[in-house]
TIVEXBA-598877 format. One record per residue (C-alpha): residue in one letter; z, x, y negated. Coordinates in steps of 0.05 Angstrom, whole numbers, padded with zeros to 5 digits, always signed. Layout:
<rs>
AZXY ...
</rs>
This chain:
<rs>
X+00871+01326-02069 X+00923+01377-02099 X+00910+01453-02111 X+00964+01460-02042 X+00909+01423-02000 X+00860+01461-02021 X+00876+01522-02011 X+00912+01506-01939 X+00828+01484-01930 X+00808+01543-01954 X+00852+01590-01907 X+00840+01536-01847 X+00758+01557-01865 X+00774+01628-01846 X+00806+01618-01786 X+00873+01641-01803 X+00908+01602-01754 X+00884+01623-01698 X+00935+01664-01657 X+00933+01700-01592 X+00948+01665-01526 X+01029+01696-01526 X+01076+01683-01578 X+01133+01740-01589 X+01196+01701-01596 X+01209+01723-01662 X+01144+01710-01683 X+01152+01641-01661 X+01182+01622-01733 X+01112+01623-01760 X+01075+01582-01712 X+01067+01509-01692 X+01050+01505-01623 X+00998+01519-01574 X+00927+01487-01566 X+00882+01508-01514 X+00932+01563-01490 X+00925+01591-01571 X+00984+01598-01607 X+00967+01561-01686 X+01002+01597-01743 X+01036+01551-01792 X+00976+01561-01851 X+01040+01543-01897 X+01073+01599-01874 X+01016+01636-01875 X+01005+01619-01959 X+01086+01636-01968 X+01074+01701-01936 X+01014+01719-01979 X+01050+01698-02043 X+01120+01744-02033 X+01069+01797-02011 X+01024+01795-02076 X+01080+01789-02122 X+01114+01849-02091 X+01055+01892-02096 X+01046+01858-02171 X+01115+01887-02184 X+01102+01946-02166 X+01037+01957-02205 X+01075+01941-02276 X+01115+02004-02258 X+01053+02032-02248 X+01056+02038-02162 X+01016+02081-02125 X+00980+02039-02061 X+00951+02063-01991 X+00899+02016-01960 X+00885+02036-01882 X+00833+02014-01843 X+00804+02038-01785 X+00759+01966-01758 X+00683+01986-01780 X+00676+01911-01792 X+00721+01916-01856 X+00693+01979-01877 X+00641+01938-01937 X+00708+01899-01956 X+00761+01956-01959 X+00707+01997-01997 X+00699+01940-02052 X+00763+01935-02070 X+00792+02000-02074 X+00730+02021-02121 X+00744+01964-02153 X+00818+01975-02160 X+00820+02050-02160 X+00872+02064-02102 X+00867+02112-02050 X+00831+02101-01985 X+00801+02139-01937 X+00729+02136-01918 X+00732+02158-01845 X+00795+02146-01794 X+00788+02225-01780 X+00851+02218-01821 X+00893+02180-01785 X+00873+02219-01724 X+00909+02278-01756 X+00982+02252-01741 X+01040+02262-01792 X+01001+02240-01844 X+01057+02215-01896 X+01118+02255-01858 X+01074+02317-01851 X+01033+02309-01924 X+01047+02367-01955 X+01024+02415-01905 X+00954+02431-01890 X+00923+02398-01822 X+00865+02421-01780 X+00836+02390-01720 X+00775+02399-01672 X+00726+02341-01679 X+00656+02326-01665 X+00638+02333-01723 X+00675+02394-01742 X+00716+02364-01801 X+00776+02388-01842 X+00823+02334-01866 X+00869+02341-01920 X+00940+02286-01907 X+00956+02258-01977 X+00986+02302-02032 X+01039+02251-02051 X+01071+02189-02019 X+01047+02118-02031 X+01091+02068-02062 X+01064+02015-02018 X+01015+02008-01954 X+00979+01959-01939 X+00943+01951-01860 X+00899+01894-01835 X+00884+01929-01765 X+00956+01926-01756 X+00952+01933-01675 X+00921+02003-01679 X+00960+02038-01740 X+01036+02028-01701 X+01048+02113-01710 X+01021+02093-01788 X+01090+02045-01797 X+01134+02076-01751 X+01126+02140-01803 X+01127+02094-01868 X+01196+02072-01840 X+01219+02144-01837 X+01201+02153-01908 X+01222+02077-01925 X+01157+02067-01951 X+01148+01983-01956 X+01089+01962-01911 X+01048+01899-01928 X+00999+01884-01861 X+00979+01821-01818 X+01011+01810-01758 X+00987+01763-01693 X+01034+01731-01653 X+01043+01782-01601 X+01065+01827-01650 X+01114+01870-01622 X+01196+01860-01650 X+01197+01944-01659 X+01137+01940-01709 X+01149+01874-01729 X+01215+01892-01763 X+01186+01956-01790 X+01139+01910-01832 X+01170+01894-01898 X+01123+01844-01920 X+01087+01817-01860 X+01030+01766-01871 X+01021+01718-01802 X+00949+01711-01792 X+00879+01725-01747 X+00847+01779-01775 X+00779+01753-01783 X+00728+01780-01819 X+00731+01716-01870 X+00808+01721-01885 X+00807+01798-01886 X+00761+01781-01945 X+00805+01732-01967 X+00867+01776-01969 X+00834+01837-02002 X+00813+01788-02057 X+00872+01764-02069 X+00900+01838-02075 X+00860+01865-02114 X+00855+01802-02170 X+00934+01816-02174 X+00918+01886-02185 X+00872+01868-02237 X+00912+01817-02271 X+00969+01870-02276 X+00935+01923-02303 X+00901+01877-02359 X+00976+01857-02380 X+01002+01921-02380 X+00933+01946-02425 X+00948+01882-02469 X+01027+01906-02483 X+01020+01970-02488 X+00946+01993-02512 X+00964+02059-02532 X+00988+02078-02459 X+00939+02110-02428 X+00932+02104-02350 X+00986+02143-02300 X+00929+02189-02264 X+00917+02206-02330 X+00972+02237-02351 X+00964+02298-02314 X+00891+02308-02353 X+00925+02305-02411 X+00978+02363-02393 X+00904+02408-02385 X+00892+02418-02457 X+00900+02493-02483 X+00960+02463-02525 X+00993+02448-02459 X+00994+02527-02444 X+01043+02539-02499 X+01111+02574-02476 X+01176+02547-02490 X+01244+02593-02474 X+01294+02546-02431 X+01357+02569-02422 X+01416+02544-02377 X+01466+02506-02403 X+01520+02550-02375 X+01493+02606-02408 X+01516+02575-02476 X+01572+02605-02508 X+01644+02564-02513 X+01671+02525-02579 X+01719+02562-02618 X+01787+02558-02602 X+01804+02541-02676 X+01799+02475-02686 X+01786+02471-02760 X+01713+02512-02743 X+01703+02451-02701 X+01709+02407-02747 X+01666+02453-02791 X+01610+02459-02740 X+01615+02376-02731 X+01609+02368-02797 X+01544+02391-02806 X+01515+02347-02753 X+01481+02275-02748 X+01464+02217-02688 X+01409+02186-02711 X+01387+02130-02658 X+01316+02104-02641 X+01328+02033-02624 X+01263+02005-02613 X+01253+01999-02530 X+01274+01922-02508 X+01294+01892-02439 X+01238+01846-02432 X+01203+01895-02365 X+01273+01876-02329 X+01279+01801-02364 X+01331+01816-02418 X+01316+01778-02484 X+01340+01839-02534 X+01338+01910-02546 X+01355+01955-02488 X+01425+01976-02522 X+01450+01916-02516 X+01449+01917-02435 X+01512+01923-02412 X+01517+01989-02371 X+01586+02007-02347 X+01649+01968-02357 X+01624+01915-02399 X+01604+01970-02448 X+01525+01977-02475 X+01489+02040-02494 X+01506+02028-02568 X+01583+02018-02544 X+01576+02090-02510 X+01546+02126-02566 X+01587+02098-02619 X+01651+02109-02569 X+01629+02177-02567 X+01622+02194-02643 X+01693+02157-02645 X+01720+02196-02595 X+01699+02264-02634 X+01724+02245-02703 X+01784+02232-02680 X+01798+02293-02636 X+01772+02347-02689 X+01785+02303-02754 X+01717+02315-02769 X+01659+02257-02795 X+01597+02246-02764 X+01542+02188-02776 X+01506+02142-02740 X+01431+02127-02762 X+01399+02066-02724 X+01333+02057-02731 X+01316+01990-02711 X+01247+01964-02682 X+01222+01899-02726 X+01240+01854-02662 X+01302+01872-02649 X+01340+01892-02720 X+01368+01829-02718 X+01403+01830-02651 X+01425+01900-02666 X+01458+01892-02726 X+01504+01825-02691 X+01525+01888-02642 X+01543+01931-02692 X+01594+01866-02724 X+01642+01887-02682 X+01648+01951-02710 X+01656+01934-02781 X+01730+01964-02785 X+01713+02024-02748 X+01723+02091-02785 X+01647+02109-02770 X+01595+02121-02821 X+01539+02080-02788 X+01477+02070-02821 X+01417+02018-02807 X+01347+02026-02822 X+01292+01979-02803 X+01222+01998-02778 X+01170+01985-02840 X+01212+01998-02897 X+01185+02059-02925 X+01129+02103-02882 X+01115+02061-02817 X+01170+02091-02758 X+01111+02097-02705 X+01145+02080-02633 X+01082+02075-02582 X+01091+02045-02520 X+01109+01977-02536 X+01167+01959-02490 X+01162+01997-02429 X+01205+02059-02445 X+01167+02098-02385 X+01108+02106-02442 X+01151+02103-02505 X+01152+02168-02543 X+01171+02185-02613 X+01112+02227-02651 X+01155+02281-02694 X+01122+02271-02762 X+01130+02195-02767 X+01199+02196-02743 X+01226+02254-02797 X+01177+02226-02843 X+01211+02160-02846 X+01274+02198-02855 X+01253+02211-02927 X+01241+02142-02946 X+01297+02133-03002 X+01321+02205-03006 X+01363+02204-02941 X+01349+02268-02927 X+01359+02301-02986 X+01421+02257-02990 X+01444+02287-02923 X+01432+02356-02937 X+01472+02342-03002 X+01520+02324-02960 X+01521+02386-02919 X+01496+02371-02863 X+01452+02415-02823 X+01428+02388-02767 X+01407+02320-02732 X+01410+02298-02656 X+01356+02248-02639 X+01372+02201-02581 X+01328+02142-02548 X+01368+02075-02522 X+01330+02090-02445 X+01379+02157-02428 X+01443+02126-02412 X+01471+02195-02395 X+01467+02224-02459 X+01527+02253-02487 X+01535+02294-02562 X+01554+02365-02545 X+01577+02413-02597 X+01569+02467-02546 X+01499+02458-02554 X+01502+02448-02635 X+01546+02517-02636 X+01494+02552-02602 X+01440+02525-02646 X+01474+02552-02712 X+01499+02617-02688 X+01424+02635-02666 X+01400+02600-02730 X+01349+02548-02682 X+01307+02509-02718 X+01292+02459-02657 X+01319+02448-02581 X+01303+02400-02539 X+01339+02379-02475 X+01306+02381-02408 X+01341+02373-02336 X+01300+02406-02267 X+01256+02357-02225 X+01278+02338-02162 X+01218+02384-02133 X+01248+02452-02170 X+01307+02486-02168 X+01361+02499-02217 X+01355+02540-02270 X+01401+02603-02264 X+01372+02644-02321 X+01331+02636-02385 X+01264+02627-02360 X+01197+02610-02402 X+01150+02553-02382 X+01087+02524-02412 X+01087+02460-02436 X+01047+02423-02383 X+01109+02441-02343 X+01153+02399-02369 X+01145+02319-02352 X+01147+02284-02422 X+01137+02212-02385 X+01206+02189-02354 X+01152+02159-02302 X+01197+02173-02225 X+01124+02174-02201 X+01104+02237-02243 X+01160+02279-02244 X+01148+02302-02182 X+01086+02345-02217 X+01127+02377-02266 X+01193+02427-02254 X+01223+02403-02318 X+01231+02336-02344 X+01247+02324-02415 X+01305+02277-02427 X+01282+02255-02491 X+01342+02276-02532 X+01331+02333-02579 X+01365+02373-02640 X+01328+02390-02700 X+01352+02427-02771 X+01344+02377-02837 X+01320+02443-02871 X+01259+02448-02823 X+01252+02388-02821 X+01245+02374-02902 X+01195+02432-02897 X+01152+02409-02846 X+01148+02335-02882 X+01134+02369-02947 X+01076+02410-02918 X+01011+02385-02928 X+00987+02418-02864 X+01019+02365-02830 X+00969+02308-02844 X+00918+02349-02820 X+00960+02360-02751 X+00981+02292-02743 X+00922+02278-02696 X+00922+02343-02661 X+00926+02354-02583 X+01011+02368-02586 X+01017+02297-02612 X+01038+02270-02537 X+01097+02324-02525 X+01154+02331-02557 X+01164+02400-02569 X+01090+02406-02595 X+01098+02392-02659 X+01162+02428-02660 X+01120+02498-02633 X+01071+02490-02689 X+01124+02479-02745 X+01184+02507-02726 X+01219+02574-02718 X+01255+02595-02667 X+01248+02531-02615 X+01283+02530-02547 X+01295+02480-02491 X+01364+02477-02463 X+01374+02455-02385 X+01423+02400-02381 X+01455+02380-02312 X+01416+02329-02277 X+01474+02273-02294 X+01461+02274-02370 X+01394+02233-02344 X+01391+02169-02317 X+01350+02130-02354 X+01358+02049-02349 X+01285+02024-02339 X+01297+01975-02278 X+01355+01934-02241 X+01359+01992-02184 X+01388+02037-02235 X+01428+01985-02272 X+01461+01977-02197 X+01481+02049-02198 X+01516+02049-02275 X+01551+01992-02251 X+01582+02002-02181 X+01646+02056-02163 X+01586+02117-02177 X+01612+02108-02256 X+01671+02101-02302 X+01672+02109-02372 X+01710+02155-02405 X+01707+02162-02493 X+01639+02138-02480 X+01611+02189-02431 X+01597+02166-02369 X+01632+02203-02300 X+01608+02209-02243 X+01655+02188-02187 X+01681+02249-02155 X+01694+02226-02076 X+01622+02233-02072 X+01600+02302-02039 X+01527+02293-02060 X+01512+02327-02109 X+01449+02275-02121 X+01447+02208-02132 X+01433+02142-02084 X+01358+02131-02092 X+01363+02056-02093 X+01307+02005-02082 X+01305+01932-02100 X+01248+01883-02088 X+01215+01840-02142 X+01270+01784-02122 X+01315+01831-02163 X+01269+01861-02221 X+01304+01807-02282 X+01369+01826-02305 X+01396+01743-02285 X+01362+01747-02218 X+01405+01814-02203 X+01470+01774-02238 X+01468+01716-02193 X+01450+01753-02129 X+01514+01805-02124 X+01574+01766-02126 X+01605+01835-02145 X+01562+01905-02141 X+01573+01941-02077 X+01610+02005-02068 X+01560+02059-02069 X+01597+02122-02065 X+01582+02143-01994 X+01510+02118-02000 X+01444+02156-01991 X+01392+02101-01999 X+01389+02028-02003 X+01317+01983-01988 X+01329+01910-02009 X+01267+01862-01989 X+01259+01796-01984 X+01314+01734-02008 X+01383+01765-02000 X+01454+01751-02033 X+01509+01796-02039 X+01584+01772-02024 X+01636+01810-02052 X+01679+01873-02043 X+01616+01899-01996 X+01605+01969-01981 X+01547+02003-01969 X+01546+02075-01927 X+01486+02124-01905 X+01416+02099-01899 X+01413+02023-01906 X+01360+01977-01902 X+01362+01906-01914 X+01291+01861-01905 X+01300+01776-01901 X+01233+01757-01885 X+01188+01711-01921 X+01212+01645-01928 X+01282+01667-01907 X+01350+01664-01933 X+01390+01726-01916 X+01474+01721-01943 X+01504+01792-01939 X+01580+01759-01920 X+01646+01792-01964 X+01683+01845-01946 X+01629+01876-01900 X+01611+01952-01885 X+01542+01968-01875 X+01522+02038-01851 X+01461+02062-01823 X+01438+01999-01807 X+01370+01954-01815 X+01387+01895-01830 X+01335+01833-01814 X+01389+01774-01805 X+01457+01759-01804 X+01465+01772-01726 X+01447+01855-01743 X+01510+01855-01789 
</rs>
């Protein structure tokens, strides 16, 4: 007996195949026919849909997604309690919450209501990334609200499910909601999420769980304040080109090249991924330095710190610049004091402990050599933020005011722009690039930092740093700076300078007509009137770079796009234009091809007839 036969037998033992007396036309694709006036659900189709739903949830779990499990059937209470306590996801212990109305769309407003038990229930403080429902007929209002917020829904559906509800379920699982099948389904979800959690723990043992991150911010060190200046308040560059040349001659750029692209299916460092117009992040940085050197006649060198597993591939990328006038120095991790880069392959958790990075500069006399050449400041970059700009205006401000350390930050979407100089506590600055965490903070650290080389030498030479290496400040970039440096500031740069490359959804933004590259700087299309970028949410079918490239004959035009959500087996033709809010969701087991040259505006597409 094959594995498939065993699984099908298990499904049949739960009565998952027993439908209702009525089979809606849009659900007949999941049925065999009728027996004793009852619709019979195709167990093979149920199995395919279950796999698609679990693959989607696994992809969210890999990115620390939030899951909300909804149940109001008392028969399933014990099953849900066991699942939610095991995976640690949010689930209400009572049905009262779901009777308040607007539990998602009005989740930021406290709700009071009267009931027999005089209970006061509050909605969740943040929307989930996925909602799982088993008693779907009772929760049509929840599905409607999730649809408004574009939150994907995984739900059991029966043969009589109305079309308007069915169309709003991203991952339907056709089955009879018997207790036995619900137990089987919940058990499969539990194993899926626990497996992804164990994989993440094995790959990144130094990364704390997402839910623990806010707790870290509550340490006493997080109450230390830092002065943040608006970028517009910086003094302009000197009009004399010679003065700007002398200014840039005192700068060195250091790029940490440790992040791999394996989380998006790319073999090699992230710095080698094509971003825009066939250029990689490495190309952008080198082109920027070439442009500065050519424009002002200066000599800004590039230091490249490579992790062991990306060193050789990075050297191949640099081969095409062998005739360039840029002075490039490569360093391999492990040469000299270890350059510790915790977080492994996932950029969301990757941080660079301040002391380890700059102690590596001391190896072989690199720091002393830079100081002897008249270099005074260093700009440290990561390969994640592809919108990095080597900005002489910031360097000019640092030198005029004798600043020893500066971190580039940008306001989060939950906070207004900084128009005047303000003070912020470290706990108000998101150090982690996880998009789910950023709404909890007022500012986001772009991970670009400027530092005085003389101050670094003083820092590296002091014996005190040896005793401070494991202080409470080690997980915050500005922590060591405030502790060891004098005159520390932050500069609030425009949001356009913060574009982390963490998923293929980010690649769609960068490779579209929304951005062009000029002299190594990504420039946004002036035809876009919305100051914010579109919200792109591609399903697990697009998760790997290879799959992403094969499913797009050409990248669609998205200048007028507000949001895009794609689910299922979807393939895009050439010269497609997307506008407004677009949802494209192919049902499990069905292939949906978007033809060449079409324009889709404010539509939900489920099959070719909707185009």
